[in-house]
N, C-alpha and C positions, 0 to 999 in steps of 0.2 A: 605439484609440477605441474607450471600452467603453458599453454601451448598456444600459437598463433594459427590464425586460419581465417578463410573465408567462407561466407554463407552460400555455399552452391546452390541448395534447393529449399523452397520453403511452401509449406501449404499453411496460409493464412487462415481458413475454414477452420482447420483441425487443429492448428496451432504448434505443428511441427517442422522441422525440415532436418536437412544434414549439413555439416561444414566439412569443407577439404580443408586438411592442415598444410602448411605451408612447408611443412618438412617431408611431405608425401604420406603415404599409407592410406589404408581405410579410412572413409568418409565417416563422421562421427556424429551420432544421431543427438539433436536437440530439442528438448521440449521449449516451449514460450514460459514455463515457470523458471528455466535458467536464468531468461534475460532480466536485466535491472527493472525496476517496475517505474519507471519515468515516462510511459506514457508513450512512449516512441516505439512504432512498429517494426519489425527486423525488416532490412532492406537485404534484397540477392546483391551479391558479391560484397556486401560491406566487410571490413577486416573487424576480426573478432578474437579475444582474447581469451582463453577458459582453460577450467580444469577436466580431468577424467574420471568417471567412476562405472564400477560395473553394477546394471540392475541384476534383479533377483534371477535373470536366466542366463547371467554370465557376460552380456553384450556391453560394449560400450555406450556412454552415453554423456555429453559436456555438460557441466555445472559451472555454477559461478560465472556465467557467460559477461566480459566487459567489452566495451566499444573503446578502443585505443583513442589515447587524447587527443591526435592528429585526424583522426576519422572524420568524416563530415558530418556525419551521424548522430558523432559522442557529443554528448551534453560538456559544455564548456567548465571546467573546475577550477575552483578557487585555490590558490597557492596556500600553504599553511603560514601561518605568522611564527615570525622565529620565537624562541621561547626563551625568559629570562630566567637567571638562577632561584631556585624556588617556586616559580610558577608554572603549572603547566604550559604545554602547546596546544594551541585551538588551530584543528581541521576545519577544512571544508565539511566533512561528514559531523560532526557537530549541530548542523542546524536543525535535522530530525529530532533530535535529542533535547535540544532546547525549546523544541515546539511542544513536545510530549510532558516536558517539565511544566513547561508553562500552562500548558491545559490542565495538570494535575494539580497546577497551585490554584488556578481560577475553581475546579470543580471543590477543594478542599475551602476556599473562601466562599463562594455558595453554601455548602454545608454547615460552613461555620455560623454564616449569617443566620441560617435554617434555625439552628439550634439556641443560638441567642435571640430571635424573633419567638421561639415558643418562650423561653423562660421569662423574655420582658412578657411577654404577653400571658402569663398565668398569674402576674401582679394586678390587682385593680389600681386604678387612677385615684388618687387623692378626690380629685374635683367630682369625679363621675361616675365612680366605682365601677366602671367597664374596664374591659383588658386595653392594657396601653398600645397593642398592636394584634396582629392577627398573626398565627401562625402559619408559615410558611408549606408545611407538610408535602403534596403532591407536589407544586410547584417545584421543589427544591429536586425531587426524586427525575422530574423529566429534566431541568436542567444538565442534572450530573450524568446524564445516562447518554450523552450524544455516540450514539453507536458507530455511526456511519459517520462521524467525523473527519475519521482517516481518507475518504474515500471523498473524491471530487470528479467531477464529470471533465475528461479531458481527451474526449474526441475517440474513444476507443468504444466500439460499437456491436463488435463479435464474442461469441463467447471462447473462443481459442485466445481473447485478449486479457481473460478474466483469471484469478487466481482463487478463488474460492466463491460460493452459493450466493453467500451475505454481500459479496461486490457487485455481484452479477443483478440480485434483486436492488441494491442500492440505484444501478445504473439503470434498470428497468424502469424505475419509479420514479426517476429525477432528471436523466438527460434524454436530451431530444435526441432523435434518428437512430437508436438502438436495435439492433436485428439479433435480437436474442431468445423471442418467443415465438419460435416458429406456428406453433398451434394455439397460439392466442389464448391461452388458459390461464395468463397471469405469472407462472409460473415458468422463468429462465433459466436457458441450458440444460433442460432436463438428462440429457446425453454425457453431460461433462461434470457439471456440479452441484445440480439441483435433483438429484434422481429421487424418486419418490420410492418410499418402502414397498 
């Protein structure tokens, strides 16, 4: 069941706050991880739609937070294209899935080309007796593993806006103006995401 409410309190440094339900009742705890990963910071008094679940201590917390379509901070949504018989309908949410599929196809193409180059390179040329091509080997491995390709610099600066150690590390290494390495040791967000054993 979904509820409507407004963000009543927010602590940007710690990444949590409280939502006041429109229908009244107790304020509901909300963590930054419940918000969509769209690069938009939560704003006080913004309208929100959310689900509720109980944490391990039996307290309510908001999950699956969405910004209603009419709210000023909500991203513009595309309208779905009507489906025709025999064809599935396309929705605005298909975009990320298409990018993932495209990246997968590119990675497979690079891998296939590497395998082809290895085989072609194994046969000597009739003219020179030298291999026809150099195998790609290491280069293929480096191209197939862009682990940080899912992250991008989008203006977030604080640990409370990150959702993993990998994301915080990417932001620290690649994005200007981040404030995630308070002790200057090169390890970001040690209290939230990248704690040392």
